[in-house]
DRENPANU-864695 format. One record per residue (C-alpha): residue number from 1; residue in three letters; x, y, z. Coordinates in Angstrom, 2 decimals, always signed. Example, Ala and Ser with C-alpha at 12.3 -4.5 7.8 and 13.67 -1.06 7.14 Angstrom:
residues 2
PT  pos  code     east    north       up
PT    1   ALA   +12.30    -4.50    +7.80
PT    2   SER   +13.67    -1.06    +7.14
end
This chain:
residues 488
PT  pos  code     east    north       up
PT    1   UNK   -42.66    -3.79   -44.44
PT    2   UNK   -45.78    -1.61   -44.14
PT    3   UNK   -48.59    -3.35   -42.40
PT    4   UNK   -52.07    -2.67   -43.97
PT    5   UNK   -54.75    -1.00   -41.93
PT    6   UNK   -57.88    -3.12   -41.55
PT    7   UNK   -61.04    -1.27   -40.66
PT    8   UNK   -63.06    -2.68   -37.81
PT    9   UNK   -66.55    -1.80   -36.79
PT   10   UNK   -66.26    +0.75   -34.04
PT   11   UNK   -68.60    +3.53   -33.00
PT   12   UNK   -66.22    +6.14   -34.43
PT   13   UNK   -63.57    +5.50   -37.08
PT   14   UNK   -62.06    +9.00   -37.15
PT   15   UNK   -58.99    +8.30   -34.92
PT   16   UNK   -58.18    +5.05   -36.74
PT   17   UNK   -58.55    +6.67   -40.19
PT   18   UNK   -56.19    +9.41   -39.15
PT   19   UNK   -53.65    +6.85   -37.93
PT   20   UNK   -53.76    +4.94   -41.23
PT   21   UNK   -53.28    +8.17   -43.22
PT   22   UNK   -50.26    +9.06   -41.04
PT   23   UNK   -48.62    +5.65   -41.59
PT   24   UNK   -49.30    +5.70   -45.33
PT   25   UNK   -47.92    +9.20   -45.83
PT   26   UNK   -44.77    +8.26   -43.87
PT   27   UNK   -44.21    +5.21   -46.07
PT   28   UNK   -44.56    +7.33   -49.27
PT   29   UNK   -41.73    +9.65   -48.21
PT   30   UNK   -43.54   +12.39   -46.34
PT   31   UNK   -41.29   +13.98   -43.71
PT   32   UNK   -42.51   +14.01   -40.13
PT   33   UNK   -40.64   +14.55   -36.86
PT   34   UNK   -40.85   +11.46   -34.64
PT   35   UNK   -42.29   +11.97   -31.18
PT   36   UNK   -39.89   +10.75   -28.48
PT   37   UNK   -41.15    +8.10   -26.08
PT   38   UNK   -41.41    +9.23   -22.46
PT   39   UNK   -38.85    +7.94   -20.00
PT   40   UNK   -39.63    +4.52   -18.48
PT   41   UNK   -42.06    +4.67   -15.56
PT   42   UNK   -42.72    +8.34   -16.33
PT   43   UNK   -46.34    +9.08   -17.42
PT   44   UNK   -46.61   +11.47   -20.30
PT   45   UNK   -48.58   +14.58   -19.45
PT   46   UNK   -50.78   +15.95   -22.24
PT   47   UNK   -50.71   +19.67   -22.70
PT   48   UNK   -54.13   +21.41   -22.65
PT   49   UNK   -53.59   +22.65   -26.22
PT   50   UNK   -52.52   +19.23   -27.59
PT   51   UNK   -55.33   +17.31   -29.35
PT   52   UNK   -55.62   +13.58   -28.74
PT   53   UNK   -54.49   +12.87   -32.33
PT   54   UNK   -52.58   +15.18   -34.62
PT   55   UNK   -50.86   +14.97   -38.01
PT   56   UNK   -48.69   +17.96   -37.14
PT   57   UNK   -44.95   +17.41   -36.55
PT   58   UNK   -44.22   +16.22   -33.01
PT   59   UNK   -41.85   +19.14   -32.42
PT   60   UNK   -44.86   +21.41   -32.57
PT   61   UNK   -47.19   +19.23   -30.52
PT   62   UNK   -45.02   +18.15   -27.53
PT   63   UNK   -42.00   +19.62   -25.71
PT   64   UNK   -38.71   +17.69   -25.54
PT   65   UNK   -38.34   +15.31   -22.62
PT   66   UNK   -36.86   +17.18   -19.61
PT   67   UNK   -33.39   +16.25   -18.39
PT   68   UNK   -33.26   +13.96   -15.39
PT   69   UNK   -33.04   +16.00   -12.17
PT   70   UNK   -30.17   +15.17    -9.83
PT   71   UNK   -31.06   +13.61    -6.50
PT   72   UNK   -30.74   +16.44    -3.92
PT   73   UNK   -29.91   +13.85    -1.23
PT   74   UNK   -26.83   +12.47    -2.98
PT   75   UNK   -23.77   +14.02    -4.53
PT   76   UNK   -23.30   +13.78    -8.26
PT   77   UNK   -21.53   +10.78    -9.76
PT   78   UNK   -18.84    +9.57    -9.90
PT   79   UNK   -18.84    +8.72    -6.20
PT   80   UNK   -15.35    +8.96    -4.65
PT   81   UNK   -13.78    +5.48    -4.68
PT   82   UNK   -17.20    +4.16    -5.64
PT   83   UNK   -15.83    +1.90    -8.36
PT   84   UNK   -14.95    -0.86    -5.86
PT   85   UNK   -15.51    -2.36    -2.43
PT   86   UNK   -12.87    -1.14    +0.04
PT   87   UNK   -14.47    -2.44    +3.21
PT   88   UNK   -11.55    -4.87    +3.52
PT   89   UNK    -9.10    -2.01    +4.19
PT   90   UNK    -8.33    -0.90    +7.77
PT   91   UNK   -10.35    +2.13    +8.87
PT   92   UNK   -12.94    +1.38    +6.14
PT   93   UNK   -14.85    -1.62    +7.44
PT   94   UNK   -18.60    -1.27    +7.53
PT   95   UNK   -21.83    -2.24    +5.87
PT   96   UNK   -23.13    -0.64    +2.71
PT   97   UNK   -26.62    -1.02    +4.17
PT   98   UNK   -27.86    +2.15    +5.88
PT   99   UNK   -30.96    +1.26    +7.92
PT  100   UNK   -31.14    +4.73    +9.49
PT  101   UNK   -31.37    +6.61    +6.20
PT  102   UNK   -34.23    +9.07    +5.76
PT  103   UNK   -34.22   +11.77    +3.12
PT  104   UNK   -31.15   +14.00    +3.51
PT  105   UNK   -30.02   +12.24    +6.71
PT  106   UNK   -28.01    +9.02    +7.06
PT  107   UNK   -27.94    +8.14   +10.75
PT  108   UNK   -25.10    +6.43   +12.57
PT  109   UNK   -25.02    +4.73   +15.97
PT  110   UNK   -21.89    +3.24   +17.56
PT  111   UNK   -21.42    +1.27   +20.76
PT  112   UNK   -18.02    -0.02   +21.90
PT  113   UNK   -17.99    -2.06   +25.12
PT  114   UNK   -14.86    -3.87   +26.29
PT  115   UNK   -13.30    -5.90   +29.09
PT  116   UNK    -9.51    -5.65   +29.51
PT  117   UNK    -7.35    -7.84   +31.71
PT  118   UNK    -3.72    -6.90   +32.40
PT  119   UNK    -1.45    -9.66   +33.66
PT  120   UNK    +0.39    -6.98   +35.68
PT  121   UNK    -2.72    -6.80   +37.92
PT  122   UNK    -2.51    -3.08   +38.79
PT  123   UNK    -4.10    -2.49   +42.17
PT  124   UNK    -5.71    +0.77   +41.05
PT  125   UNK    -7.16    -0.87   +37.90
PT  126   UNK    -5.40    +1.74   +35.73
PT  127   UNK    -3.89    +0.82   +32.36
PT  128   UNK    -1.49    +3.34   +30.85
PT  129   UNK    +0.25    +3.93   +27.54
PT  130   UNK    -2.81    +3.44   +25.33
PT  131   UNK    -5.34    +5.70   +23.66
PT  132   UNK    -7.95    +2.89   +23.50
PT  133   UNK    -7.51    +0.78   +26.68
PT  134   UNK    -7.85    +2.36   +30.15
PT  135   UNK    -9.12    +0.08   +32.92
PT  136   UNK    -8.10    -3.39   +34.15
PT  137   UNK   -10.49    -6.23   +35.09
PT  138   UNK   -13.64    -4.18   +34.49
PT  139   UNK   -16.38    -3.91   +31.92
PT  140   UNK   -16.26    -0.41   +30.49
PT  141   UNK   -17.96    +1.49   +27.68
PT  142   UNK   -15.18    +2.91   +25.55
PT  143   UNK   -17.51    +4.91   +23.35
PT  144   UNK   -21.18    +5.57   +22.69
PT  145   UNK   -21.78    +7.66   +19.59
PT  146   UNK   -24.94    +9.07   +18.01
PT  147   UNK   -25.11   +11.17   +14.90
PT  148   UNK   -24.77   +10.86   +11.17
PT  149   UNK   -24.42   +12.71    +7.88
PT  150   UNK   -26.62   +15.31    +6.23
PT  151   UNK   -26.55   +16.10    +2.52
PT  152   UNK   -29.06   +18.28    +0.72
PT  153   UNK   -28.46   +20.21    -2.48
PT  154   UNK   -24.67   +19.98    -2.01
PT  155   UNK   -24.70   +21.25    +1.59
PT  156   UNK   -23.03   +18.84    +4.01
PT  157   UNK   -22.94   +18.32    +7.75
PT  158   UNK   -21.67   +15.55   +10.01
PT  159   UNK   -22.05   +15.09   +13.76
PT  160   UNK   -20.86   +12.23   +15.97
PT  161   UNK   -20.97   +12.35   +19.75
PT  162   UNK   -18.64   +10.51   +22.12
PT  163   UNK   -19.79    +9.38   +25.53
PT  164   UNK   -18.04    +6.84   +27.71
PT  165   UNK   -14.31    +6.59   +28.38
PT  166   UNK   -13.31    +8.51   +25.26
PT  167   UNK   -15.00   +11.67   +26.57
PT  168   UNK   -12.45   +11.77   +29.41
PT  169   UNK    -9.36   +10.10   +28.01
PT  170   UNK    -9.15   +11.90   +24.64
PT  171   UNK    -9.23   +15.50   +25.99
PT  172   UNK    -6.58   +14.73   +28.66
PT  173   UNK    -4.02   +14.12   +25.88
PT  174   UNK    -4.43   +17.69   +24.53
PT  175   UNK    -2.13   +20.22   +26.21
PT  176   UNK    -3.55   +23.18   +24.25
PT  177   UNK    -6.53   +23.30   +26.61
PT  178   UNK    -4.24   +24.77   +29.29
PT  179   UNK    -3.74   +27.95   +27.25
PT  180   UNK    -6.25   +30.70   +27.94
PT  181   UNK    -9.79   +30.47   +29.20
PT  182   UNK   -13.13   +28.79   +28.39
PT  183   UNK   -12.08   +25.19   +29.28
PT  184   UNK   -11.88   +23.80   +25.77
PT  185   UNK   -11.67   +20.23   +27.06
PT  186   UNK   -15.17   +20.54   +28.55
PT  187   UNK   -16.53   +22.31   +25.46
PT  188   UNK   -15.54   +19.49   +23.09
PT  189   UNK   -15.27   +16.35   +25.20
PT  190   UNK   -18.60   +14.88   +24.06
PT  191   UNK   -17.95   +15.49   +20.35
PT  192   UNK   -15.78   +13.30   +18.16
PT  193   UNK   -16.78   +14.82   +14.81
PT  194   UNK   -18.69   +17.99   +14.00
PT  195   UNK   -18.32   +19.83   +10.73
PT  196   UNK   -20.25   +21.50    +7.98
PT  197   UNK   -19.31   +21.78    +4.36
PT  198   UNK   -20.22   +22.36    +0.75
PT  199   UNK   -19.83   +19.99    -2.18
PT  200   UNK   -18.71   +21.54    -5.47
PT  201   UNK   -19.57   +19.70    -8.69
PT  202   UNK   -16.14   +20.00   -10.27
PT  203   UNK   -13.66   +17.32   -11.32
PT  204   UNK   -14.93   +14.23    -9.49
PT  205   UNK   -16.12   +16.40    -6.59
PT  206   UNK   -14.64   +18.95    -4.19
PT  207   UNK   -15.65   +19.20    -0.51
PT  208   UNK   -14.87   +22.27    +1.61
PT  209   UNK   -15.39   +21.37    +5.28
PT  210   UNK   -14.84   +23.23    +8.56
PT  211   UNK   -15.02   +21.86   +12.11
PT  212   UNK   -13.63   +18.80   +13.92
PT  213   UNK   -12.87   +15.93   +11.59
PT  214   UNK   -11.14   +12.58   +11.96
PT  215   UNK    -7.44   +12.10   +11.27
PT  216   UNK    -6.12    +8.91    +9.70
PT  217   UNK    -2.50    +9.64   +10.51
PT  218   UNK    -1.34    +6.18   +11.57
PT  219   UNK    -3.94    +4.48    +9.32
PT  220   UNK    -6.19    +3.00   +12.03
PT  221   UNK    -9.51    +4.73   +12.70
PT  222   UNK   -10.40    +6.40   +15.99
PT  223   UNK   -13.37    +4.01   +16.03
PT  224   UNK   -12.30    +0.48   +16.98
PT  225   UNK   -15.14    -1.15   +15.03
PT  226   UNK   -13.55    +0.04   +11.76
PT  227   UNK   -10.12    -1.54   +12.43
PT  228   UNK    -8.47    -4.93   +12.24
PT  229   UNK    -7.37    -4.77   +15.91
PT  230   UNK    -8.62    -3.12   +19.09
PT  231   UNK    -5.21    -1.91   +20.29
PT  232   UNK    -3.26    -0.35   +17.43
PT  233   UNK    +0.53    -0.23   +17.48
PT  234   UNK    +2.33    +2.89   +18.76
PT  235   UNK    +2.58    +4.50   +15.32
PT  236   UNK    -1.20    +4.79   +15.28
PT  237   UNK    -1.98    +5.07   +19.00
PT  238   UNK    +0.47    +7.97   +19.54
PT  239   UNK    -0.48   +10.10   +16.52
PT  240   UNK    -3.52   +12.40   +16.06
PT  241   UNK    -7.06   +11.05   +16.12
PT  242   UNK    -8.70   +14.36   +15.17
PT  243   UNK    -8.02   +17.83   +13.78
PT  244   UNK    -9.91   +21.03   +14.55
PT  245   UNK    -9.87   +23.33   +11.53
PT  246   UNK   -10.56   +23.27    +7.80
PT  247   UNK    -9.93   +20.81    +4.99
PT  248   UNK   -10.55   +20.74    +1.25
PT  249   UNK   -11.09   +17.31    -0.29
PT  250   UNK   -10.26   +17.43    -3.99
PT  251   UNK   -11.24   +14.29    -5.90
PT  252   UNK    -9.47   +14.53    -9.24
PT  253   UNK   -11.09   +11.21   -10.17
PT  254   UNK   -12.89    +8.40    -8.37
PT  255   UNK    -9.44    +6.93    -7.64
PT  256   UNK    -7.45    +9.90    -6.26
PT  257   UNK    -8.06   +12.34    -3.40
PT  258   UNK    -5.86   +15.35    -2.53
PT  259   UNK    -6.78   +16.87    +0.84
PT  260   UNK    -4.98   +19.92    +2.31
PT  261   UNK    -5.62   +20.93    +5.95
PT  262   UNK    -5.40   +24.16    +7.92
PT  263   UNK    -5.81   +23.22   +11.59
PT  264   UNK    -5.23   +24.51   +15.11
PT  265   UNK    -2.54   +21.93   +15.77
PT  266   UNK    -1.55   +18.33   +16.42
PT  267   UNK    -4.71   +16.75   +17.92
PT  268   UNK    -5.58   +19.98   +19.69
PT  269   UNK    -8.79   +21.88   +20.33
PT  270   UNK    -6.84   +25.16   +20.46
PT  271   UNK    -3.47   +26.46   +19.26
PT  272   UNK    -0.24   +25.76   +21.12
PT  273   UNK    +1.41   +28.83   +19.57
PT  274   UNK    +0.52   +31.61   +17.12
PT  275   UNK    +1.15   +29.54   +13.99
PT  276   UNK    -1.48   +27.09   +12.79
PT  277   UNK    -0.80   +23.54   +11.66
PT  278   UNK    -0.66   +22.62    +7.99
PT  279   UNK    -1.26   +19.19    +6.54
PT  280   UNK    -1.87   +17.24    +3.37
PT  281   UNK    -3.41   +13.84    +2.77
PT  282   UNK    -3.22   +11.96    -0.51
PT  283   UNK    -5.21    +8.77    -1.06
PT  284   UNK    -4.79    +6.76    -4.24
PT  285   UNK    -6.77    +3.61    -5.01
PT  286   UNK    -5.81    +2.56    -8.54
PT  287   UNK    -7.64    -0.75    -8.16
PT  288   UNK   -10.11    -2.36    -5.77
PT  289   UNK    -7.36    -4.43    -4.14
PT  290   UNK    -4.62    -1.81    -3.59
PT  291   UNK    -4.53    +1.47    -1.67
PT  292   UNK    -1.90    +4.10    -0.86
PT  293   UNK    -2.43    +6.70    +1.91
PT  294   UNK    +0.01    +9.48    +2.77
PT  295   UNK    -0.26   +12.19    +5.47
PT  296   UNK    +2.19   +15.07    +5.85
PT  297   UNK    +2.15   +17.62    +8.67
PT  298   UNK    +3.92   +20.79    +9.86
PT  299   UNK    +3.18   +22.85   +12.98
PT  300   UNK    +4.39   +24.47   +16.20
PT  301   UNK    +2.97   +22.14   +18.82
PT  302   UNK    +4.93   +22.61   +22.05
PT  303   UNK    +3.16   +24.83   +24.57
PT  304   UNK    +5.37   +27.72   +25.72
PT  305   UNK    +8.06   +27.18   +23.05
PT  306   UNK    +7.04   +29.24   +20.03
PT  307   UNK   +10.33   +28.58   +18.26
PT  308   UNK    +9.95   +24.80   +18.23
PT  309   UNK    +8.74   +23.34   +14.96
PT  310   UNK    +7.46   +19.88   +14.11
PT  311   UNK    +7.24   +17.91   +10.88
PT  312   UNK    +5.78   +14.45   +10.48
PT  313   UNK    +5.29   +12.06    +7.57
PT  314   UNK    +2.93    +9.08    +7.79
PT  315   UNK    +2.61    +6.70    +4.84
PT  316   UNK    +0.68    +3.45    +4.41
PT  317   UNK    +0.21    +0.79    +1.75
PT  318   UNK    -2.60    -1.78    +1.82
PT  319   UNK    -3.22    -4.73    -0.46
PT  320   UNK    -5.96    -7.35    -0.65
PT  321   UNK    -4.01   -10.21    -2.18
PT  322   UNK    -6.66   -12.94    -2.09
PT  323   UNK   -10.44   -13.13    -2.38
PT  324   UNK   -12.90   -15.95    -2.98
PT  325   UNK   -16.35   -14.83    -2.02
PT  326   UNK   -18.38   -17.27    +0.04
PT  327   UNK   -15.51   -19.70    +0.56
PT  328   UNK   -14.20   -21.13    +3.82
PT  329   UNK   -11.05   -19.06    +3.34
PT  330   UNK   -12.65   -15.98    +1.80
PT  331   UNK   -10.18   -13.09    +1.90
PT  332   UNK    -6.65   -11.99    +2.85
PT  333   UNK    -5.04    -8.55    +3.11
PT  334   UNK    -1.94    -6.86    +4.51
PT  335   UNK    -0.92    -3.34    +5.55
PT  336   UNK    +2.35    -1.51    +6.18
PT  337   UNK    +2.65    +1.93    +7.82
PT  338   UNK    +5.90    +3.87    +8.21
PT  339   UNK    +6.24    +7.15   +10.13
PT  340   UNK    +9.10    +9.64   +10.44
PT  341   UNK    +9.31   +13.11   +11.95
PT  342   UNK   +11.31   +15.45   +14.11
PT  343   UNK   +11.35   +18.73   +16.04
PT  344   UNK   +13.80   +21.62   +15.92
PT  345   UNK   +14.26   +24.99   +17.60
PT  346   UNK   +14.35   +26.20   +21.22
PT  347   UNK   +17.10   +23.84   +22.30
PT  348   UNK   +16.50   +20.76   +20.16
PT  349   UNK   +17.33   +19.60   +16.65
PT  350   UNK   +16.31   +16.75   +14.35
PT  351   UNK   +19.47   +14.81   +15.20
PT  352   UNK   +18.44   +14.40   +18.84
PT  353   UNK   +14.63   +14.82   +18.90
PT  354   UNK   +12.83   +12.68   +16.35
PT  355   UNK   +10.24    +9.98   +15.76
PT  356   UNK   +10.68    +6.79   +13.74
PT  357   UNK    +8.23    +3.94   +13.68
PT  358   UNK    +6.36    +1.31   +11.71
PT  359   UNK    +3.51    -1.15   +12.04
PT  360   UNK    +2.47    -4.05    +9.81
PT  361   UNK    -0.50    -6.43    +9.88
PT  362   UNK    -1.85    -9.52    +8.15
PT  363   UNK    -5.62    -9.99    +8.07
PT  364   UNK    -7.51   -13.16    +7.09
PT  365   UNK   -11.26   -13.72    +6.67
PT  366   UNK   -13.07   -17.06    +6.87
PT  367   UNK   -16.53   -18.58    +6.29
PT  368   UNK   -17.85   -15.92    +3.91
PT  369   UNK   -16.23   -13.11    +5.97
PT  370   UNK   -18.00   -14.04    +9.22
PT  371   UNK   -14.71   -14.74   +11.01
PT  372   UNK   -11.51   -12.72   +11.01
PT  373   UNK    -7.96   -13.24   +12.22
PT  374   UNK    -5.27   -10.55   +12.48
PT  375   UNK    -1.64   -10.70   +13.56
PT  376   UNK    +0.83    -7.83   +13.57
PT  377   UNK    +2.57    -5.13   +15.54
PT  378   UNK    +5.30    -2.54   +15.30
PT  379   UNK    +7.97    -0.47   +17.00
PT  380   UNK    +8.95    +3.17   +17.60
PT  381   UNK   +11.85    +5.24   +18.84
PT  382   UNK   +11.09    +8.76   +20.09
PT  383   UNK   +13.97   +10.65   +21.76
PT  384   UNK   +12.49   +13.61   +23.62
PT  385   UNK    +9.24   +11.63   +24.11
PT  386   UNK    +7.21   +14.37   +22.46
PT  387   UNK    +4.74   +11.82   +21.04
PT  388   UNK    +4.78    +9.37   +23.94
PT  389   UNK    +1.43    +9.16   +25.75
PT  390   UNK    +1.98   +10.41   +29.28
PT  391   UNK    +1.07    +7.89   +32.04
PT  392   UNK    -1.77    +9.35   +34.17
PT  393   UNK    +0.29    +9.28   +37.40
PT  394   UNK    -1.61   +11.11   +40.17
PT  395   UNK    -4.04   +12.39   +37.54
PT  396   UNK    -1.35   +13.75   +35.18
PT  397   UNK    -2.44   +15.18   +31.82
PT  398   UNK    -0.55   +16.32   +28.75
PT  399   UNK    -0.77   +19.87   +30.10
PT  400   UNK    +0.27   +19.16   +33.69
PT  401   UNK    +3.11   +16.74   +32.98
PT  402   UNK    +4.60   +14.75   +35.86
PT  403   UNK    +7.99   +14.53   +37.56
PT  404   UNK    +7.65   +10.75   +37.62
PT  405   UNK    +7.89   +10.44   +33.82
PT  406   UNK    +9.62   +13.36   +32.13
PT  407   UNK    +9.46   +14.33   +28.46
PT  408   UNK   +12.44   +16.57   +27.93
PT  409   UNK   +15.31   +16.76   +25.43
PT  410   UNK   +17.52   +13.71   +25.79
PT  411   UNK   +14.87   +11.47   +27.37
PT  412   UNK   +14.95    +8.29   +25.32
PT  413   UNK   +12.03    +6.00   +24.53
PT  414   UNK   +11.93    +2.81   +22.48
PT  415   UNK    +9.01    +0.42   +22.42
PT  416   UNK    +7.56    -2.49   +20.44
PT  417   UNK    +4.37    -4.53   +20.50
PT  418   UNK    +2.48    -7.50   +19.09
PT  419   UNK    -1.26    -8.07   +18.64
PT  420   UNK    -3.21   -11.25   +17.82
PT  421   UNK    -6.92   -10.71   +17.17
PT  422   UNK    -9.88   -12.96   +16.46
PT  423   UNK   -13.24   -11.60   +15.30
PT  424   UNK   -16.71   -13.08   +14.91
PT  425   UNK   -19.08   -11.05   +12.71
PT  426   UNK   -22.50   -12.73   +12.50
PT  427   UNK   -23.88    -9.57   +10.88
PT  428   UNK   -22.15    -6.64    +9.26
PT  429   UNK   -23.38    -4.39   +12.08
PT  430   UNK   -21.66    -6.17   +14.99
PT  431   UNK   -18.20    -7.54   +15.83
PT  432   UNK   -17.26    -9.74   +18.78
PT  433   UNK   -13.50    -9.46   +19.34
PT  434   UNK   -10.95   -11.34   +21.42
PT  435   UNK    -7.40    -9.98   +21.41
PT  436   UNK    -4.02   -10.61   +23.01
PT  437   UNK    -1.46    -7.80   +23.34
PT  438   UNK    +2.20    -7.89   +24.28
PT  439   UNK    +3.84    -4.48   +24.78
PT  440   UNK    +7.37    -3.60   +25.87
PT  441   UNK    +9.54    -0.50   +26.34
PT  442   UNK   +13.19    +0.15   +27.18
PT  443   UNK   +12.19    +2.22   +30.24
PT  444   UNK    +9.54    +1.60   +32.95
PT  445   UNK    +6.33    +2.81   +31.36
PT  446   UNK    +3.35    +0.47   +31.86
PT  447   UNK    +1.19    +0.03   +34.96
PT  448   UNK    +2.72    -2.45   +37.40
PT  449   UNK    +1.04    -4.23   +40.33
PT  450   UNK    +1.28    -1.13   +42.54
PT  451   UNK    -0.48    +1.09   +40.03
PT  452   UNK    +0.01    +4.81   +39.60
PT  453   UNK    -2.49    +6.31   +42.05
PT  454   UNK    -1.44    +7.50   +45.55
PT  455   UNK    -3.04    +5.78   +48.52
PT  456   UNK    -6.41    +7.41   +49.10
PT  457   UNK    -6.66    +8.78   +45.55
PT  458   UNK    -5.10   +11.66   +43.65
PT  459   UNK    -3.55   +14.37   +45.78
PT  460   UNK    -2.79   +18.01   +45.06
PT  461   UNK    -2.63   +19.41   +41.53
PT  462   UNK    -2.85   +16.88   +38.67
PT  463   UNK    +0.49   +15.18   +38.08
PT  464   UNK    +2.21   +16.77   +41.06
PT  465   UNK    +4.80   +15.14   +43.30
PT  466   UNK    +3.41   +13.33   +46.36
PT  467   UNK    +5.65   +12.85   +49.38
PT  468   UNK    +6.30    +9.17   +50.07
PT  469   UNK    +4.61    +7.96   +46.87
PT  470   UNK    +6.20    +6.38   +43.81
PT  471   UNK    +4.24    +4.90   +40.89
PT  472   UNK    +4.86    +1.27   +40.00
PT  473   UNK    +5.98    +1.41   +36.37
PT  474   UNK    +7.25    -1.68   +34.55
PT  475   UNK    +8.81    -2.36   +31.15
PT  476   UNK    +6.44    -5.09   +29.94
PT  477   UNK    +2.67    -5.48   +29.73
PT  478   UNK    +0.59    -8.47   +28.58
PT  479   UNK    -3.17    -8.22   +28.42
PT  480   UNK    -6.32    -9.69   +26.94
PT  481   UNK    -9.25    -7.73   +25.54
PT  482   UNK   -12.79    -8.95   +24.89
PT  483   UNK   -15.05    -6.46   +23.13
PT  484   UNK   -18.44    -6.14   +21.50
PT  485   UNK   -18.76    -3.34   +18.97
PT  486   UNK   -21.91    -2.24   +17.15
PT  487   UNK   -22.23    +0.15   +14.23
PT  488   UNK   -25.39    +1.08   +12.33
end
């Protein structure tokens, strides 16, 4: 229904008369283009040539509304796996709140402080056989990390430092640093992640990244804050925590990622041999409560044996099978990881030198996710010991080796473990953790009461034989860990 125009006494009636004529002519069938309303919260800017009131078609008097400009600080939608909350999954825990965000930079700070107590009471306070736990009956800082992510107009960068125990213990497990010059262990020891990249707006997004990036072979994250336990089982603790090279993350949708790698080698700063390592990760999250992760790897990773080849397959399934937000019993999830691999060439074959292992965990959350409880463990068998973490006897490293614990063809190794973990999370940025670990092997492997350091300290070259000294290695270890971990 056409509302009538009622004239009111105003100093000038010209604009109102024009408006009435426009409405009347529209009602009688005159054809006019309708002027589009400006976007909400966007003031309309009048062009210098546009009169305050005009009967001309709007297409001649105002330009079309401009398309919304993409935010240069964020990648284009759809965000990878952004359709759901996957913070329940191992290696994914963390807050969606980013208090250190400013423009193109999202800052990240991590602090991991722990106290470990071994019931073997090693006299030299050394704990062996772990990539996360290193000292007995002491407060130690496992990791201090500063850094974050940069994103501006599709250009990416990430940097995370590592100070504390990780800066010494992680490089000592890389034998590639003994090849050539320039002391790679020193060059990289204070860096956990450092890469640049470019985001391509194709499919659901493609990232091309080069540098040092995290590996999730074995499912658990390198950062203990992100995991359900502090000490992961052998399948995770003995497999790579990082790769140095290049990866391409192809998101075919917000539910599927295909990620090929070209890297120097198996957790190595440099190359063991001439050939690089090749890998592929596939992550599929069809729903918010189920996730599949698969990692496949091939390389030549034995220093001095160019003809020895390695393959490894690591596959995990995770399910969140219960959730009631805010309840006393608020969430429950489970994970299963299975690994298999082998080496062949230069005197070994897959029938005698292989790796088989698994780990499985149950995780429960209570009181609106402020408390957590985890129980689980796993087992491995690794003839040839090529993935067994070398005990640091007399300062031994992966490069030096040691006559006290050999890793040659025919050397058997079987081990199993159990973890029970309780967490208190008063805020999403901090976790207080108390954990019990039982670990066992079929050969003497863990630090016993006598320790693994010669009287008076390390002697001679790292890992070398010391006259009159024998390390005290035992088959069983029980320990307790108390930790406080912070992540912003």
